[in-house]
N, C-alpha and C positions, 0 to 999 in steps of 0.2 A: 503493499500499499504506500509506503514512504517513498519508494523508488518512483511509482507511478505519479504521485503528487509532485515530486520534484521535477520530474520530466515534463508534466503538463504545464507547470509554472514556467520552466525554461522555455518551452516552445512559445508560451505566450509573452516571452520577453523579460521575465524577472531575472535581473542580473545576479542575484544571490544564488538562485537555483542554477543558473547557467554555470556559474563558478563551481558549484558543488558537483555538477555533472563532470566538469573538467577534472576535479580532483578525483572523482570515482574512476574515470577513464584512465587517468595517468597512474593510479595506484592499482588498478585492476580490482576495485571493490564493487560487488554487485554486478559488475559488467566485465566483459573480456578487456584487458589492458590494451589501449590503442592510443598512442601519443599524438597521432595526427587528429583523431577525433577530440581528444583532450584539448589540444591547441584551439580547435575550432570553437568549442564552447567557451574556453577562457577568453578568446578574442571578442566573442559576441558580447560578453559582459564587460570586457575592458573598453570597448567602443562606446559603452554606455557611462564610462567614468567610474567603474567599480574598482576600487583601489587593489583589493586582493587579486582580482583577476588581471589587472595591469601588471602587478608584480610577477605572477605566474607566467604571463606572456613573456616578460623580460627574462625570466629563468629559462624558458624553453629556447628563446633565441640565443641565449649566452652559452647553452650547452649544446643545442642543435638537436633538441627532442621534437619530433613531429614537424619540424621545419629546418631548413638549412641553417647552420650556425651563422649568426650575424651580430657581432658585438655592438655595432652602431644602433641596430634596431633594439637590441637589448637595453642599451643606454637610454634610448627615447622612452621606453615603456617604464623603466625603473624611475626615470625622472618624473613621469606623470604620476606614478604611484607615490613617490616620495613627496611630491608637491601636495598630495592629497593626505599627507600626514602618516603614511604607513611606515613604521620603524624598520621593518625588513628591507624595504626598498631604499630607505635612507642609508642603511649600512651598506647595501649593495652599491649605491652610488659612490659611497666613500671608497670602497674597494676598487671601483673602476677608475677613479681618479688617481688612486695609488699605483695601479698597474698600468694605466694608460690603454686600456682596452675598450674601444668604442668612443673614446674622448681622450684628448690630450691629458698627460699627467699634470696634476695640480694639487699640491699638498694642501694649499689653503682651502680649496673647495672640498678636498677629502675631509679635513678637520671639521669644516662646517657641517657637513652631513653626518659625520660620526657623532658630533656633539648633539645634533638634533635627535638622533636615534638613542643616544646614551641618556638623554633627558627623559626618554620614555621608558628607560629601564632596560634597553637592549644590551645584553651582556657583553658581546664581542665588541661593540662600539665603545662601551665603557672601557674595555681592556685597551683598545687602540688609543683612546684619549689618554689613559695612563702612560702608554708608550710615548705619546707625543710630548707630554709634560716632562717625562723622565729624561728624554733625549734632547728636549728643546727643539722639536720639529714644528715649524709654523707658529710657535708660541715661545716665550721666554722659558727656559728651564725652570721647572718649579716642583721640587720633590714633594711638597705638601700636597699639591694638586694631583700629582701622580699617584700618591698613596691613597688619596680620597677615591679616585676612579678605580684604582686596582682593587681596592677593599669592596666597593660596590659589586664589581664583577665576581670577586672571590666569594662573597657571601651568597652569591647566586649559583656557586658550583663550578665556575670556570677554572680549570686547572692551571692554565697559563697565568691567570691573575693571581692564583694562590702562590704559584712559584715565584711570581714577581714580588709579592708581598714578603715571602721568605727572604728574598735577596735584599729588600729594603731594610728589614729588621737586622740582617747580618751586617749590612754596611752602615746602618744608622742614617739612612737617607729619607728625610721627610718624617721621620719618626725616631724616637729614642732607641738606640742600639739594644737588641734584646735577643740573645741567642736562643732562649727558650721558646719565645713566640715564633722565631724563625723555623725552629725545629717543628713546631705545631703546624705551620702552614706548609712546610715541605712535606710532612707526613700526609696531610689531607690531599695534597696534589699527587703525591707519589702513589697513594691507594687508588688514585683515578688512572694511573698508567703513565704519568708524566716522567719521562726519562731523566731530565735534568734534575727534577726534585728528588727522584730516587737516587741519583748520584750524590747530591748534596747531603741527603739524609744518611747515606752510607758513609760519607765522609765525616759527618758529625759523630756517628757511632764509633767510627775508627779512631777518631782523635779524642773522644770522651768529652765533646763540646756540648754543654747543657745536659747531657745524660752520661751515665756511667759508661766507660769504655767497654765496648762489646763487640768482639771480632766476629761473632757469629752473626749478629744482625747487620753489621757493616758489610760482611760477605754477601748476605741475603740481598740487600738493596743494591749493592754494586753489581751483583750478578744479574739481577733483573733489569738494571739500567743498561748493562752491557748487551743483554739480549734484545734491548730496545734500540740498539745501534748507537749508544752513546760511547764514543771512542775513549774519552778519559776514563770511563768506568772500567774498561777492560784492563787498563794498566793498574788502576787503583785496587780492583778486585785481586789481580794476580799478586800484588804486593801484600795485600791482606792475607791471602791464603798461605804465604810463606811463613806467617807467624801463627798459624793455626795447627792443631793436632788433627790427625786423621778423623777422630771421633767428631771434632768440632766441625769439620768439613762436611761429613755425612749429615750431621744434624742440620747444618745450614742449608744443604741441598734439599732436605725434607721440608724445611720451612719455606723455601723457594716455591716448591710445588703447591704447597697450601696457600701461600700468599698470591700466587699467580691466579689461582681459582677465585680468590676473593676480589682481585683487581678486575677480572673479567666480569664478575657479577655486578661490581659497581659500575662499569662501563654500560652494561645492559640496562641497569636501572636508570642511569642518567639519560639514555637514548629513549626511554619509554615516554 
């Protein structure tokens, strides 16, 4: 009944229903997956000024789903949706101006659109603002502002921002230096699979920084970071292993297996 109602409304020109049909066709929900048909329904709604549909038309042009890839058209549709206040599209515009795909590179315009999205609570845009303030890109370097935006994103669960907060606490940038809080943020990010956070966490266990020295846990996090292609972690893990007994190494490898399962579960929960 729901499908029929949505379809009838879409046929009669309701943009929300047209967009919903586009989502169903793009995901293969209730209907056979068909990106071309999905695009057609998104476009119908987008031409009526429906911001969500404009955003999805932009996505399909940017990836080349249902239509040939066209960065310029993707930009045009993202701009329409962004101007209608959609945070997803505002963030996408920021990325376009950073990459120069569909529009010339322009860090100032990228900052402008990231800020608009960030003020609506868009997590990745908040992280990008933190990076801009931390590095002095488009704005004067301001570690307090960087900390503010990293914290907002970190509290919403973004591992990159959690890692960044850990680094700020380690260095005392924008906040009072605090190894214990750095450890806490590294651990949160590490348990989401962030390789750099795993590396720094392992290093803190190895050095006994803010926690008692623990070669087993140092090996665990360094080994997991190494498996996630962190080159520094490979060297550090091997150095740590030289100071461990055979029994400690076996115990550490068992913990690695258990922790990897937990990390994968955390990733799934975040993506739901």
